[in-house]
C-alpha positions in Angstrom: -33.3 -83.1 -99.3 -35.9 -83.3 -96.0 -39.5 -84.3 -96.9 -41.5 -81.4 -96.5 -44.7 -81.6 -94.4 -47.6 -78.7 -94.9 -48.0 -76.9 -91.4 -51.1 -76.3 -90.0 -52.3 -73.6 -87.9 -50.6 -74.8 -84.4 -47.1 -75.7 -86.0 -44.7 -74.1 -84.0 -42.1 -71.8 -85.9 -39.0 -70.2 -85.4 -35.6 -68.7 -86.8 -33.5 -71.4 -87.9 -30.2 -69.9 -87.2 -28.3 -73.4 -89.5 -30.4 -72.0 -91.8 -28.7 -68.3 -92.2 -25.6 -70.6 -91.8 -26.3 -72.7 -94.6 -27.3 -69.2 -97.0 -23.7 -67.9 -95.9 -25.8 -64.7 -94.8 -24.7 -63.0 -91.7 -27.4 -62.7 -89.2 -25.9 -60.0 -87.3 -25.8 -57.5 -90.1 -29.2 -58.2 -90.5 -30.4 -57.9 -87.3 -28.9 -54.1 -87.7 -31.4 -53.2 -90.3 -34.3 -54.2 -87.2 -33.1 -51.7 -84.9 -34.1 -48.7 -83.9 -32.7 -45.2 -85.2 -31.0 -44.9 -81.6 -29.6 -48.3 -81.8 -28.4 -47.8 -85.0 -26.4 -44.8 -84.0 -25.2 -46.5 -81.5 -23.8 -49.2 -83.4 -22.8 -47.8 -86.4 -19.1 -48.6 -86.6 -20.7 -52.6 -85.3 -17.7 -54.6 -86.2 -19.0 -57.0 -84.0 -20.5 -57.2 -80.7 -20.1 -59.0 -77.2 -22.1 -61.8 -75.6 -24.4 -60.1 -72.7 -26.1 -61.9 -70.3 -30.2 -62.0 -70.8 -32.3 -63.2 -67.5 -35.8 -64.5 -68.8 -38.1 -62.8 -66.6 -40.9 -65.3 -66.5 -38.5 -68.7 -65.9 -35.2 -66.7 -64.2 -33.1 -68.6 -66.9 -29.6 -66.7 -67.6 -28.7 -67.2 -71.5 -26.2 -65.3 -72.9 -27.4 -63.5 -76.1 -25.1 -61.0 -78.8 -25.4 -57.2 -77.9 -27.2 -56.2 -80.8 -30.0 -58.3 -79.8 -30.2 -57.6 -76.5 -30.3 -54.1 -77.3 -33.4 -55.1 -79.8 -35.3 -57.0 -76.9 -34.3 -54.3 -74.3 -34.8 -51.0 -76.2 -36.6 -51.7 -80.0 -39.0 -54.1 -79.2 -40.3 -51.5 -76.9 -41.3 -48.6 -79.3 -45.0 -48.5 -80.5 -43.9 -48.4 -84.0 -41.3 -51.6 -83.8 -44.3 -53.5 -85.2 -47.4 -51.6 -86.8 -49.9 -52.1 -89.1 -48.2 -51.1 -91.7 -45.2 -53.5 -91.4 -44.6 -55.8 -93.9 -45.7 -59.3 -92.7 -42.4 -61.2 -93.0 -41.3 -58.3 -91.0 -43.8 -58.4 -88.3 -43.2 -62.0 -87.8 -39.2 -61.7 -87.5 -39.4 -58.9 -85.7 -41.7 -60.7 -82.8 -39.4 -63.6 -83.1 -36.9 -61.5 -82.6 -38.4 -59.4 -79.2 -39.3 -62.7 -77.5 -36.3 -64.3 -77.7 -37.2 -67.0 -80.8 -39.0 -68.6 -78.4 -41.4 -71.3 -80.9 -44.5 -69.9 -81.8 -47.4 -70.9 -83.9 -49.8 -69.1 -86.7 -52.2 -68.3 -83.7 -50.2 -67.3 -81.7 -48.5 -64.7 -83.6 -51.8 -63.9 -85.2 -52.6 -63.4 -81.7 -49.6 -60.6 -81.1 -49.9 -58.8 -84.4 -53.8 -58.6 -85.0 -53.4 -60.2 -88.4 -55.5 -63.6 -89.5 -53.6 -66.8 -88.6 -54.9 -68.3 -92.1 -52.4 -65.4 -93.8 -49.6 -66.0 -91.8 -49.5 -69.5 -92.2 -49.6 -69.0 -96.0 -47.2 -66.5 -95.9 -44.3 -68.4 -93.3 -45.9 -72.0 -93.8 -45.0 -72.3 -97.6 -41.8 -73.4 -99.7 -40.2 -70.1 -99.6 -38.2 -69.4 -96.1 -38.4 -65.8 -95.1 -35.6 -64.7 -93.0 -34.9 -68.1 -91.6 -38.6 -68.4 -90.2 -39.3 -72.6 -90.5 -41.0 -74.9 -88.7 -39.6 -76.4 -85.5 -38.5 -80.1 -86.1 -37.0 -81.6 -83.1 -36.7 -80.5 -79.6 -32.7 -79.2 -79.9 -33.4 -75.8 -81.9 -30.9 -73.6 -81.0 -32.8 -70.4 -79.9 -30.0 -67.7 -81.4 -26.7 -67.6 -83.5 -23.7 -69.0 -82.6 -21.5 -67.3 -80.2 -18.3 -66.1 -82.3 -15.2 -68.5 -81.3 -12.7 -67.6 -79.1 -9.2 -66.5 -81.0 -6.4 -67.7 -79.0 -5.7 -64.4 -78.2 -8.1 -63.8 -76.2 
């Protein structure tokens, strides 16, 4: 078991996809619940979505992302009620990471985006309990998305 180190206001966090796998939880099923109504209707018969190319407007980097996540970033996260003052804090933080492509952010960064106190955010996500896989970034080689579905022999 890893030794726990108390995070600070400047500690970077992100969604840890290994946590989802270790807990035997399906990230994509959970992701469905964070889609807007229109996208939930579009994906109502969801089984498995294809990977789509996502171009980072800032860096020009092209990466493959889950189609659900792409819809969330390109549609749902742009709606004014995606994260508002009434969104529970753990949900607001999770949605912020989804919307920004799981780029690491500190409690201060999150506070600026969410207009909530950094200390409150840190107390919530920086403790021993892990919400939605949000954990401090450890090391440099952290996955920014779920593992792609393995190709079957038929493909």
